[in-house]
C-alpha positions in Angstrom: 192.5 51.2 45.3 192.1 51.2 49.5 194.9 49.1 51.3 193.2 49.8 54.8 191.7 46.8 57.2 188.4 46.5 57.5 187.3 47.7 61.1 185.8 43.9 61.5 188.3 42.4 59.9 189.6 39.9 62.4 193.5 40.8 61.7 194.2 43.0 64.7 192.7 40.3 67.2 195.2 37.4 65.7 198.2 40.3 65.7 197.3 40.7 69.3 197.2 37.1 70.5 200.5 35.7 69.0 201.9 39.1 71.1 200.3 38.3 73.9 201.5 34.6 73.6 205.0 35.6 73.8 204.3 37.7 78.0 202.0 34.4 79.1 204.2 31.3 77.6 207.0 33.7 79.5 205.1 34.4 82.7 204.5 30.7 82.5 207.6 29.8 82.1 208.7 32.2 85.0 205.9 30.3 87.1 207.5 26.9 86.8 211.0 27.4 87.3 211.5 30.6 90.2 214.7 29.8 90.9 215.9 29.5 87.6 214.2 33.1 86.8 215.6 34.6 89.9 219.1 33.2 89.5 219.2 35.0 86.3 218.0 38.3 87.8 220.5 38.2 90.3 223.1 37.0 87.7 223.1 40.7 86.3 223.5 42.5 89.7 219.7 43.9 90.0 218.2 44.6 93.4 215.3 42.3 95.2 215.9 39.4 92.3 212.3 37.9 93.9 210.2 41.1 93.9 211.5 41.8 90.4 210.9 37.6 89.6 206.7 39.1 91.0 207.3 42.4 89.0 207.9 40.1 86.2 205.0 38.2 86.1 202.2 40.4 87.0 203.4 42.2 83.9 203.7 39.2 81.2 200.8 37.1 82.6 198.4 40.6 83.7 200.0 42.7 80.2 199.3 39.6 78.2 195.8 38.3 79.1 194.7 42.3 78.8 195.8 42.5 75.9 194.9 39.6 74.7 191.1 40.6 75.3 192.0 43.9 74.1 191.0 46.1 77.3 192.7 49.4 77.2 194.7 48.1 75.2 196.9 51.2 74.1 198.0 51.9 77.5 198.6 47.8 78.1 201.0 48.0 74.5 202.2 50.9 75.7 203.5 49.4 79.1 204.8 46.2 77.5 207.1 48.1 74.9 208.4 49.9 77.7 208.6 46.3 79.6 210.4 44.8 76.4 212.6 48.0 75.7 214.2 47.8 79.1 213.9 44.1 79.8 215.9 43.8 76.5 218.3 46.5 77.4 219.1 45.0 81.0 219.0 41.2 80.4 220.5 41.0 76.4 222.9 43.4 76.2 226.3 42.3 75.5 225.4 42.7 72.0 229.2 41.2 71.4 227.6 37.7 71.5 225.5 36.7 68.5 222.7 35.2 71.0 221.9 38.4 73.1 222.1 40.8 70.2 218.9 38.3 68.3 217.6 37.8 72.1 217.6 42.4 72.2 216.7 42.5 69.0 213.9 40.5 69.5 213.0 42.7 72.6 212.5 46.1 70.1 210.7 44.0 67.4 208.5 43.3 70.0 208.6 47.5 71.4 208.0 47.8 67.7 204.6 45.9 67.5 202.9 46.4 70.3 203.9 50.5 69.3 201.9 49.8 66.0 199.0 48.5 68.7 199.7 51.6 70.5 198.8 53.6 67.9 195.6 51.7 65.8 193.8 50.4 69.2 192.7 47.3 69.3 189.7 46.9 66.2 186.4 45.6 66.6 187.2 42.4 68.3 188.3 43.5 71.5 186.4 44.2 74.8 187.7 48.0 74.2 185.3 48.2 70.9 182.8 46.7 73.2 182.9 49.7 75.7 183.2 52.2 73.6 179.6 51.1 72.1 178.4 51.2 75.3 179.5 54.5 75.9 178.3 56.1 72.9 174.7 58.0 73.4 172.4 56.4 70.8 170.3 58.3 68.2 166.8 58.1 67.2 165.7 58.6 63.1 165.3 62.1 63.8 168.9 63.1 65.5 167.4 63.0 68.8 170.0 61.2 71.9 168.3 58.6 73.9 168.5 57.9 77.6 
């Protein structure tokens, strides 16, 4: 019995959209409340909280959109996985607090899901798939490559 997903399955797209939603909603929250976000970044002692705020928005918004559309998906997923691990360790390291432990584990689980995307790619419903179709040489019925 073969349990593999067909290359044209919509499940990888749904998974990417669900993962991207986390980052897009988080970016929107930061944009909606910049002072609160900058204050939170300051509260953990990071230098240049305004720059951290802008970087977080760029990574979450840019990475979320790239992941959703499936463009440079493996690299994007790897960058977002590293971002999730780093932010989890920096902002949720007080694991004696059950809420902070939960948030750390959530970030690590997100990173785990993203590493699955790194491993298996975006699949058929993505800009990466469109780029690979356009880049692949076409052959004629006799096996010759067309220009």
